[in-house]
C-alpha positions in Angstrom: 186.3 173.6 97.6 186.3 172.8 93.7 183.7 169.4 93.7 185.1 166.0 92.7 184.2 164.9 89.1 180.5 164.1 88.6 179.4 165.0 92.2 177.8 168.4 93.2 178.9 167.7 96.5 181.4 165.5 98.8 178.1 163.5 100.0 176.9 162.0 96.5 177.6 159.2 94.8 178.8 159.3 91.0 176.8 158.4 88.4 178.6 155.0 88.3 178.2 154.7 92.0 174.8 155.2 92.2 174.2 152.1 89.3 176.3 150.0 91.3 174.0 150.8 94.1 170.8 150.2 92.3 171.7 147.0 90.6 172.8 145.6 94.2 169.3 143.7 94.3 165.7 144.3 94.8 164.2 144.2 98.2 163.0 140.5 98.2 166.4 139.9 96.2 168.0 140.7 99.3 165.6 139.8 102.1 163.3 136.7 102.1 160.5 136.7 104.3 159.8 133.0 103.8 163.0 131.8 104.0 164.6 128.7 105.5 166.0 130.9 108.4 162.5 133.4 109.0 160.4 130.4 110.7 162.6 130.7 113.7 164.3 133.9 113.1 165.9 134.2 116.4 167.3 130.5 116.3 169.4 130.8 113.2 170.6 134.0 114.6 171.6 133.1 117.8 173.1 129.7 115.6 175.1 131.6 113.7 176.4 134.0 115.9 177.9 131.1 118.2 179.2 129.1 115.4 181.1 132.5 114.7 182.2 132.7 118.4 183.4 129.1 118.7 185.1 129.4 115.4 187.5 132.3 117.7 188.3 130.7 120.3 191.2 128.8 119.5 193.3 132.2 118.9 191.3 134.1 121.1 192.8 132.4 124.0 195.8 132.2 123.0 195.5 136.3 122.3 194.3 136.8 125.7 196.1 134.0 127.2 197.1 136.5 130.3 193.6 137.0 131.2 192.9 134.3 134.0 189.9 132.8 132.0 191.8 133.5 128.7 189.4 136.2 127.9 186.9 133.7 126.5 184.0 136.1 126.8 185.3 138.3 124.4 184.7 135.3 121.6 181.5 136.6 121.1 182.0 140.3 120.3 185.4 138.9 118.2 183.3 136.3 116.3 181.1 138.6 114.8 183.8 141.2 114.5 185.7 138.4 112.3 183.2 138.1 110.1 181.6 141.5 109.9 184.6 143.4 109.7 186.7 141.6 107.2 183.1 142.1 104.8 183.5 145.5 105.5 186.7 146.3 104.6 186.8 143.9 101.3 183.5 146.4 100.4 184.8 149.4 101.4 188.4 149.2 99.7 186.4 148.3 96.1 187.8 144.2 96.2 183.9 143.1 96.7 180.5 144.0 96.3 178.4 143.2 99.8 176.1 140.1 98.9 175.1 137.1 101.2 177.6 135.6 99.2 180.5 137.2 100.2 179.3 137.1 104.2 179.1 133.5 103.3 182.6 133.4 102.4 184.3 135.0 104.8 182.1 133.2 107.4 183.7 130.0 106.0 187.1 131.3 106.0 187.1 132.2 109.9 185.7 128.7 110.5 189.1 127.1 108.7 191.0 129.4 110.1 189.7 128.8 114.0 189.6 124.5 113.2 193.0 125.3 111.9 194.5 127.0 114.8 192.1 124.5 117.0 193.9 121.4 115.7 197.6 123.5 116.1 196.5 124.2 119.9 194.8 121.4 120.1 196.6 120.3 123.7 196.9 123.9 124.9 193.0 124.0 124.3 191.9 121.0 126.3 193.7 121.6 129.0 192.8 125.6 129.4 188.8 124.0 129.1 189.6 122.0 132.2 191.1 124.6 134.0 188.6 127.4 133.2 185.4 125.4 131.8 183.1 127.3 135.2 184.1 130.8 133.5 183.9 129.7 130.3 180.1 128.6 131.2 179.3 131.5 133.3 180.8 133.5 130.2 177.9 131.8 127.8 175.3 131.7 130.8 175.7 135.4 130.9 175.2 136.0 126.7 172.5 133.6 126.6 170.3 135.5 129.5 171.0 138.6 128.5 170.0 137.6 124.9 166.5 135.8 125.7 165.9 138.8 128.4 165.6 141.4 125.6 164.4 139.2 123.0 161.4 138.5 125.6 160.9 142.3 125.8 161.1 142.6 122.1 158.8 139.7 121.4 156.3 141.6 123.7 156.7 144.6 121.9 157.8 144.2 118.7 156.2 147.7 116.9 159.0 149.7 116.0 156.3 152.8 115.4 153.7 153.4 118.2 153.0 156.4 119.9 154.5 157.7 122.2 157.2 154.8 122.4 158.4 154.9 118.3 161.2 157.2 119.2 163.8 157.5 116.6 162.9 154.3 115.4 161.6 154.9 112.0 165.0 156.8 111.3 167.0 153.4 113.2 165.1 150.9 110.8 165.7 153.0 107.4 169.5 153.4 108.7 169.4 149.5 108.8 167.6 148.5 105.6 169.7 150.8 104.1 172.9 149.7 104.8 171.7 146.0 104.5 170.5 147.2 100.7 173.9 149.0 100.0 175.8 147.0 97.4 179.1 149.3 97.9 180.3 151.5 101.0 179.6 154.1 101.9 175.6 152.9 102.2 173.1 154.9 100.3 171.2 157.9 102.7 167.8 156.7 102.6 166.4 160.1 103.2 168.0 161.8 100.9 167.9 160.4 97.1 171.7 160.3 95.4 173.3 160.7 98.3 175.6 158.3 100.3 174.8 157.9 104.1 176.9 160.6 106.3 176.7 158.9 109.9 178.6 156.5 111.7 177.0 153.8 110.6 179.4 150.4 111.6 176.6 149.1 114.1 174.3 148.8 111.7 176.3 147.2 109.0 177.7 144.1 112.1 173.8 143.2 112.2 173.5 143.5 108.1 176.0 141.0 107.8 173.9 137.9 109.6 171.1 139.5 107.8 172.4 139.4 104.6 173.3 135.7 105.3 170.0 134.7 106.5 168.0 136.9 104.5 165.8 138.1 107.5 163.7 140.8 107.1 164.6 144.3 108.3 161.8 144.8 111.3 162.2 141.5 113.0 166.3 141.9 112.2 165.6 145.1 114.6 164.3 143.3 116.9 166.6 140.6 116.8 169.7 143.1 116.7 168.4 145.2 120.3 169.1 141.6 122.4 172.4 141.2 120.3 174.3 144.0 120.9 172.6 143.8 124.9 174.0 140.1 125.0 177.8 141.1 123.4 177.8 144.2 126.0 177.2 141.9 128.8 179.7 139.6 128.1 182.5 142.3 127.3 181.5 143.2 130.8 181.3 140.3 132.4 185.5 139.5 131.0 186.9 142.7 132.3 185.2 142.7 135.7 186.5 139.2 135.8 189.7 139.5 134.8 190.2 142.2 136.6 189.2 140.7 140.2 191.0 137.3 139.1 194.3 139.4 138.8 194.0 141.0 141.8 193.3 137.9 143.9 197.0 136.1 142.0 198.4 139.5 143.6 197.1 137.9 147.3 198.9 134.6 145.8 195.1 133.6 146.7 194.9 129.4 145.2 193.1 129.4 141.3 190.3 127.8 143.2 189.8 130.6 146.0 189.9 133.2 143.3 187.7 131.4 140.6 184.3 131.8 142.4 184.3 135.7 143.6 185.9 136.5 140.2 182.9 134.9 138.1 180.1 136.6 140.7 182.1 140.0 140.4 182.0 139.1 136.5 178.2 139.0 137.0 177.2 141.9 138.7 179.5 143.6 136.5 177.5 142.8 133.3 174.3 143.8 135.7 175.5 146.8 136.6 176.2 147.8 132.5 172.9 146.6 131.0 170.4 146.0 133.9 170.3 149.2 136.0 169.1 152.3 134.8 169.4 156.2 136.8 167.8 156.6 140.2 164.6 158.5 138.1 162.6 155.8 138.5 162.7 155.4 142.3 162.7 159.1 142.8 159.3 159.4 140.5 157.7 156.6 142.8 158.8 158.3 145.8 157.1 161.2 144.3 153.8 159.5 143.7 153.6 157.6 146.8 154.0 161.2 148.7 151.6 162.8 146.6 149.0 160.0 147.8 150.0 160.5 150.8 146.9 161.5 153.5 148.8 161.0 156.9 150.0 164.5 158.3 152.5 163.0 160.7 156.2 164.5 160.6 154.8 166.9 158.2 157.6 169.5 157.7 160.1 167.6 159.6 163.3 166.5 157.1 164.4 162.7 156.5 161.0 162.1 158.8 158.8 163.4 157.2 159.5 162.1 153.9 159.6 158.7 155.2 156.2 159.1 156.6 154.8 160.4 153.0 156.4 157.0 151.5 154.4 154.5 153.9 151.5 157.0 153.9 151.1 156.8 149.9 151.9 152.9 150.1 149.1 152.9 152.4 146.6 154.9 150.6 147.4 153.0 147.1 147.4 149.4 148.4 145.1 149.5 151.0 142.6 152.3 150.4 143.1 151.6 146.6 144.2 155.1 145.9 145.5 155.8 142.4 148.9 156.8 141.8 149.7 159.7 138.7 151.2 158.3 135.5 154.6 157.2 135.4 156.5 159.7 133.4 158.4 157.5 130.9 160.3 159.7 128.7 161.9 161.6 131.9 164.1 159.3 132.8 165.8 159.8 129.7 166.8 163.6 130.2 167.2 163.8 134.5 169.7 167.1 133.8 166.2 169.2 133.7 166.7 171.7 131.4 169.3 171.1 129.4 169.6 169.0 126.0 171.8 166.2 128.2 170.8 162.8 127.3 171.1 160.2 130.5 168.7 157.1 129.0 171.9 154.8 128.7 172.1 152.2 128.6 169.4 150.5 130.4 166.4 152.4 129.0 167.7 152.6 125.5 167.5 148.6 125.8 164.2 149.1 127.5 163.0 151.2 125.2 164.5 149.0 122.2 166.5 152.5 120.6 168.7 150.5 118.0 171.0 153.6 117.7 174.8 153.9 117.9 174.8 154.9 121.3 173.5 151.6 122.4 175.1 149.5 119.8 178.7 150.9 121.1 178.6 149.4 124.1 180.9 146.4 123.3 183.1 148.4 120.9 183.6 150.9 123.5 184.3 147.8 126.4 186.5 146.0 123.8 188.9 149.4 124.1 188.8 148.6 128.0 189.0 144.9 127.9 192.3 145.3 125.3 194.1 147.4 127.4 193.7 145.3 130.6 194.6 142.3 128.6 198.1 144.4 127.1 198.6 145.4 130.5 198.5 141.9 131.4 200.4 140.5 128.5 203.5 143.3 129.3 203.4 142.0 132.8 203.7 138.5 131.6 206.5 139.0 129.3 204.2 137.4 126.0 206.2 139.3 123.9 204.3 138.1 120.7 200.5 138.8 121.9 201.6 142.4 123.1 202.4 143.0 119.5 198.8 141.7 118.5 196.9 143.3 121.1 198.2 146.6 120.0 197.2 145.8 116.2 194.0 144.2 117.7 193.7 147.8 119.9 193.6 150.1 116.3 191.4 148.4 115.0 188.7 148.3 118.1 189.2 152.1 118.2 188.7 152.5 114.6 185.6 150.5 115.2 184.8 153.1 118.2 184.8 155.6 115.5 182.8 154.4 113.1 180.2 152.4 115.7 179.5 155.8 117.8 181.5 159.1 117.2 180.9 160.6 120.3 182.9 158.0 122.1 186.0 157.7 119.9 188.1 160.6 121.8 187.5 159.1 124.9 188.8 155.5 123.4 191.7 157.5 121.7 192.3 158.5 125.5 192.1 155.3 127.2 193.9 153.2 124.5 196.7 156.5 124.6 197.3 156.4 128.4 196.5 152.7 128.7 199.8 151.0 126.6 202.1 153.2 128.2 200.6 152.6 131.7 201.1 148.8 130.3 204.5 149.4 129.9 205.2 150.9 133.0 203.4 148.1 135.0 206.3 145.5 133.6 208.0 144.1 136.5 211.5 144.0 135.0 213.7 145.4 132.3 215.5 148.7 130.8 213.4 151.8 131.0 214.3 152.4 127.3 212.8 149.3 126.3 209.6 149.9 127.7 209.7 153.0 126.7 210.3 152.5 122.8 207.9 148.9 122.7 205.4 151.3 124.4 206.0 154.1 121.3 206.4 151.3 118.5 202.9 149.8 120.0 201.2 153.4 120.4 202.3 153.7 116.7 201.3 150.6 115.2 197.5 151.2 116.8 197.5 154.7 115.6 198.4 153.5 112.2 196.1 150.6 111.8 193.0 153.0 113.4 193.8 155.5 110.8 194.8 153.6 107.8 192.1 150.3 107.9 189.4 152.4 108.4 189.8 155.4 105.7 187.6 154.3 103.1 184.9 155.4 106.0 186.6 158.7 107.0 187.1 159.9 103.4 183.3 159.7 103.1 182.5 161.1 106.2 182.1 165.0 107.0 181.8 166.3 110.9 180.0 170.0 110.7 180.3 172.3 113.7 183.5 170.7 115.3 185.3 171.8 118.3 185.7 171.7 121.5 184.1 174.0 124.1 183.0 174.5 127.6 179.0 173.4 127.9 176.3 176.1 128.4 175.1 174.5 131.9 176.6 173.1 134.7 174.8 170.3 136.1 173.3 170.3 139.7 174.3 167.6 142.4 171.1 166.1 143.3 170.8 165.5 139.3 174.2 164.2 138.9 173.3 162.2 142.0 170.4 160.6 139.9 172.2 159.5 137.0 175.0 158.2 138.7 173.8 157.6 142.0 174.2 153.5 142.4 178.2 153.8 141.2 178.5 156.7 143.3 
């Protein structure tokens, strides 16, 4: 392949691009350890996220009108996205350079749009708030509780490199710092001078947006990013599950009051199951550790009974006799498919470990694809024509975001969206099949075009090596499959 002029390969900046990157400011120009937001960084960070979320409520509740609680919980993710995505597009398409001033300008535009939309929808917003305030309050509570739960863990263990708990954190904070300090997109590669970052970096860019606005230093922002993505993922899960349960109650002709409580409780359960439940290896290890400490001989060799005796005998030896248990293998739970390269850590292990990696950051974005498909099907059934067209556009943006945040999820996101739109049309209660067919085709086309065109600055600077589809070299053993998915099975 012939190199582009001024480049030795497709992953290096031209001299002009390199000069622009370097002219974007020194470390102390971008970050301010003594700035106004650095005294209580978690407070200003959370306030920034919440204000952006509130600004989207007027149009979010219109767009997700078919959902039982108007999709209020999705405002948390869409609030951040409404600032971060336009900022990225302006920079990636060459219309502006990445800076704190640009972020604040987009932030102000989002507020103006929200206030303007809210004024036009004031009466319906009041009606929605009166009807759904319990669900909205529950979504807010899920977000705040998840944020502070993981923030507390980071407060007690903020170190980003401590053997053996460092993991990939040095790589992740290098990427976060590089993305935040970059003046143009793609970001510079912190490991390869003169090179552009050939990685799915959008998750870090979404954090870089409030970092640029608040000028918080990277090591602090890193420890705020983990609880942020945990909270965003929890509210997306809450909204999806609550909506599905609420709509099923409608089918059963339940009254709104009778349907509300189980829907809220189910949404909370969905959030906990996503970010608060790990695989079963931790329990498996505890059983093994107790059985190893057991000195009772009753039931030895008898299936099930012998194992149960071993557990109680181990408990007795540990609690009563003071026997020491062998050490807990922290890392084993992240690789329960022994002998393979399969990674089984996420999501809870990754959040507990604070692995600010694409597989963690991608959770709310992948969840948003599911939420949008649910909302699309509900809007088709509710004959909300304008909403279905807008949802098709937003679904294209969501699929594109999945590609740029965590590319490994991209094929599945395409599959969900590609099946979800036709399925939504099939679930339509009435109308000619020809209308449903062509609506489905049109909505698929617009979603595909948006996903391709809007993110073309990313794909044109991204190279995937060793692509293709092949059969896995190993088949997961049944007991290891159960250890990984046991709670859900």
